[in-house]
N, C-alpha and C positions, 0 to 999 in steps of 0.2 A: 479551835477545831481540832488541833493536835492533841490536845490532853484527852479527847474522847477515845483515842486509838490504845492508851496504855492503861486508863484508869479503869475503863468499863471492860470486864472479860465477857465473852460471848459463850454460850452453850449450844453448840450447833452439833451437826456430825452425826454419825452412822448408827451407833449402837447404844443403847442406855447403859450397857456395862463398860464401856470405854472412857477413860479420861485420856485425852489428848493433850499434852504439854506442848504447845505450839509456839514458836515465834513469827509466825507468818503474819505479816499486815492484812488485816480483813476490816471491812466496814462494821460499825456498830450494830448488833442485831436488835431487831424491834422486842418490845416486852412479850409478845405472843411467841416469838420464835424462843425466847429465853425459857419460858414455862414449859415448853414441849418436851426439852430433853434435861437429861442430866451430865452431858460430857463437858469436860472444860478445856477451854483454848485460852491459852494465855498470849497475848499480843506481843509483837516485836517493836521494839524502840531504836533499831539500828539506824532508822533514817533520822531520828530526832537528835536533840543536843546530847552531848555526853553527860554533862550534868543531870539532865533529865533520865538518862539511860541507866545512870549508876545509881539513882536515888527513887524516884518514883516508880520506874517500871520494875524493877528488881524487888522493890517493897511489895508491890500487888502480887507479883509470882510468888514470893514466898509465902503472901498470906493464903493463897489459894492452893499452895501445895500441902498446908496444914489439913484441907480436906480430905486427902488421902491418909493422912496419920491418924485422923480422928475415929477411924474405924467405919468407914462408909461402906458398907458391904456390897453394894449395888456395883462397885467399880472392880472389874477384873481384869482390864488391859489397859497398858500405859504405852502411849506413843512418845517416845523422847525426841524432841525437835526444838531444843533451846539451846542457848550459850552454856559454856561449861561453868559460868560463875553459879548457876542455880543447880546444877547437879548435885553438888553435896547436899543440898535439902531434900532433893529426891532420895537419895541414898539413904539419909536418915530415915526417912519415912518408910522405905522398904524394908528397911531392917527389923520394924516393929510390926508392919501389916501381916496379915495372914490370909487376906482375900484376893491380892492381886496375883493372876497366873500366866500373864502374858505380857512381856517385855519387848517392843519393837524400837529399835533406833532407825530413825529416818532423815535424810536428807542433811545430814551433818557429820563432819569429819570427826571421828572419835581419836582423840589423841591419848598418849600414853597415861596420863593422871585420870581421865576419865574410865579408861578401861580398868585401871588399878583400882579405883573405888568401886566400880560395878563388881568387880572380882571380890572384893571384901564383903559387898552384900550377899554374894552367892554362897559365902562360908557360913552366914549364920540364916538366911532366910529359907524357909519350909515350905514356900507356897508356890514359888515362879515354877512353871512345868514348860514354858515356850519361851525362847529367846531367838530374836530375829535381828541379824547385823549384817543383812545384805547390804552389798555395795559400800561398806564401811572399810576403809583402807587401813586396818589393823597391823597388817604386815606381820612379821615373825615375832616382834616384842609384844605386841599385843596377844599373838595366839599364845607365847610361853604365859601370860598372865591367865588367860581363860583356861588353859591347862591345868595352871595350879589350881583354879577355883572349881574346876569340874572334878578334879580329884576328890575334892572334900564335900561334894555336893551329890546328895542323894534323891531330889526331887525333878530335877528338870529332865523332860522327856524328849523334848525337840529343840534342835537348834539348827539355825538357818545361817550357815556361814558363806553364802554364795558370794563370789567375787570380793574377796577381803585381800587379796594382792599376797598371799603367802608363798613361801618356798618350801622346798623338802624339809628344812630345819624346823620351821613353824608347824609344817604338816605332822612331822614325827612328835613334836611335843603334844599337839592333840591326840594322836595315837597312843603315846604312853598313858596319858589321862583316862583313856576310854577301855584302856586295860583293866582298870581297876574300878571304873565308873559303874555303877549297878542299876542306873534309872533312865539313860539316854537310849530312846527306840528308834527315833527318825535322825539321821543325819545327812544334811545338805552341803556339800562343799563344790557344789559344781561353779564352772566358769572361773577356776583358778587354774590358769594355763601352765604355770611353773611349778605347780605343788609336787609333782610326781619327780623323783630323780631321773636324770638323763646320764649319759656317758660322762658329761662334764661334772657331775655331782659325784662326791664319793659316798654320799649318805645312803644307807640301806631303807628299804621302804618297811618301817616299822609297824605300819597298818596291817601287814600279813600276822604279826604276833597279836593284834587286837582282835582280828577275827577268829584266831584260836582261842583265845581267853576270853572275851568278853561273850555273856550269854543273855543280853538285852537287846542290843541292836536288831531291829526289824526292817529297816529300810535304808539303803545308801544312795545318794545321788551324787555321781562324780563324773556327770556330762561336761562335755566341753573342757576338759582338765589335759588333753595331750598325751592320753595314756597309751603307751607304746605296748609292742608284743612283750617285752620284757618285763614291763609293770604289769601286765596281764596275768603273766605266768607267776608273778609273785603273790598278786591277788588270789590266783587259784590255789596257791599251795595252803594259803589260810583257809579258804572256803572248804577244803577237804575236812577241817575238823569243826567247822561250825553247823549248828542245827536250829538257829534261831532266825536267820535273814530270810525274810520273804519278798523283799523288792529290791532288785538290782538296775538302777538306771545308769548306763554308760553311752548313751547316744553322742554325738558328735566328737569322736575320739580318733584315735590312729591305730585301732586294733585290727590286726590282720589274720591270717589264717593260723600262724603259729602261736600266736597268744591264744586265739579262741579255741584251737585244738587242746591245747592245754586245760582251758576252762572246762570244755566239755567232758574230758575225761575226769576231772574232779567231780564233775556234775553226777556221774554214776552213782555215786554213794551219797549223794544229798537227796533231801526229801521235802525241804521246808521251801525252798524258792518256789514263789508263785507268779511272780511278774518278772520278765526279764527284756530290757529294752537296750538293743544294740545298733539302733538306727544310725545311719550316717556313719559307717566306719568303712575298712578295706576288707570285710569278710568274703570269702570266695567259696568256691563248691568244697574244697577240702574241710573247711570249718564247718560248713552245713551239714557234710556227709558224716563228720564225726559227732555232732549233736545228735543226728537221727539215729546213729548206732546206740547212742547213749540211751535215747529214749526208748528204744527197742529192747536194750538189756535191761533197763530198770523200770519196770512199770510203776514202780511207787514214787517217780519223778512226778512232782505235782504243781509243774508250770501250767498255768491257765492264762497268761497273756504272754504272747512271745512277738516282739517287733523286730524284724531283722530287714526292714525296709532301707532302701537306698544304700545299698552294699554292691558286690560285685558277683553276685550270684548269677548262674547260668542254667541252662536246660539240663545240664550233665548231673546235677544233684537232685532233681525233682522227682526220679525213681525212688531215691531212699527215703527222700522227705514223706513220699507217699506211703510207702511202708511203716515208716515211723508213725503216722497219723492213723493207719490203719489198727496198730497196737495201742496207741495213747488214748487214755479214755479222761484226760484232765484238760487239754487245751480247749478254751472256749473262745478264744480271740487270737489270729494270727495274721501278720501283716508282712508279705514279702514284695509290696509295690515298689516300683523304680529300682528294680535291677535289671539284670541282662537276660531277661526271660522273654521268649517270644510265645506265640500262639502254640507252637508244638509243647513247649514246657507247660503252658497252662493246661493244655488237653490231658496231659498226665496227670497232674495234681488234683485236678477237679474230680477226678475217678473217686478219690477219697471219701466225697460226699454221698456216694452211693451206699457207703456202710456206717460211715461216722455219724453218731448222733448226739455228739456233745459240743462241736463246733458251732458256735452262734453267729460269729463276725470272721470273715474270711476275705482279706482285702489282697487282691492279685492283679488287677487290671486298672491301674490308675494312671498310666502313660501312655502316650502314642505308640512307644516302642512295645509296651506289654499290653497290645490289644488282641481281642478276640475276633475270628472270623464268625460269618454267620452259622456255619456248621457247628462251631463250637458253642455259640450261643444257643442253638436249638438242642444240641447235646445236654446243656445246663438246666434247659426248661424241663427236660425229660426227667433229669436228676431230682430236680426240687419238687416236682410233682408228687414224690414220694417220701421228700425230706421235709421234716416240720420243725426242725430244731434251728436253722440256719434262718437269721434275720437281716443281717448285713452282708454285702458282699463286695460291690465296686461303685464308682461313680458314673457319671455320664460318658467319660472319654473311654470307652471300651471298643469302640471300633464295629459293633454289630448294630443291625438296622434297628429303626425305632419300634417296629411292632415288636420284635423279640424282647428289646429292652424293656418294654413297658410290661410285656407277659412277665418278665423276671421281676420286675417290681411288684406286680400284683401279688405273685406267690411268696416274695418276702414280706409284704405286708399281711398276708394270710398269716404267715407262721408268728409275725409279732402280735396280731390280735389273739391268736389262740395261747400265746404264752401269757398273755395280760388276762386272758379269761381264767386260766389255771391260777394265776396269782390271787385273783380277785375271789375264786373259789375255795382258796385255803382259809 
């Protein structure tokens, strides 16, 4: 019975364009199941005898890796999840193949030699566009190798390095590579809590230079990286010279008013950013007032998705934000939920819906503290009767009576149906 696990390879899984190089033990599939799909999963032999593992299992996996090298143009994505003895054979195939565009490393610790071999692949491969190394503990040594590879690569467009346990030195190596790289568009380095320099480190933040020199990066995700006000000021300095970044995701950090004020000032000269997520930071009224003034002073600011929920904003900045939204014609979605805003502050901010016809999603009452009184709910009903652009507004925890809540939902559904009809008529 044991032999069935490593001699027979299964062809199950999700997409016809994926090849899964897996070592997970699983039952032998039926013939019908094998016929339906082209994905390949190579079986694990870790629970078997060492002799069997080193002979039959590896021989079988090597034989199936030839499928990738033979020019099967249906295969575009490779999931790497097997022992390092087989990785050289995969690398040999990737050096010659021209149709694999996505490499995903999963559930396996990447040691130094594996990263070294993969870096050599990137130096010659011209088809790989997406690399996912999420949750791989490559640390600074691995980051250095990947940096060398990215300097010489001109095809990779998306790289996911979430939670790879790197420190400022490793981050600076990646940043230096991105200064000269001309292909990376999407960079995800979230959940690396020690990546940005602190007072204990003497490293400078070289990603500032990356923002100044790189002309291809469109999206950065540095969420949950313990970014401080000092780090935010450094990033903002680079942003002043950048004209390509569209999405900035910085949620779950330690950004306060000082760092955000510097960022908002640099935003006055920027017209490329479209999505800004600063959820779950320490931003207060001073920071939001500075952002509001930037929106007023520069009508060309093109932000259409703004998330500043879970911060420390109060009623004090609502007047300034309302004025900014009166002038702004780009923001379509804004989230200020779970702040220190009560019904008085909400009464101020909803006035913008009287004249603003670009906001489609406005979230401002999702917590018991940010609740609406019935009087405010009735005011919203009157506003929405003449507003046909707003489609989403709040959830059920808004403090108003059921009748008013149902009326608001009906008006929002009306707007949604109207927009759907307009799209269908085009």
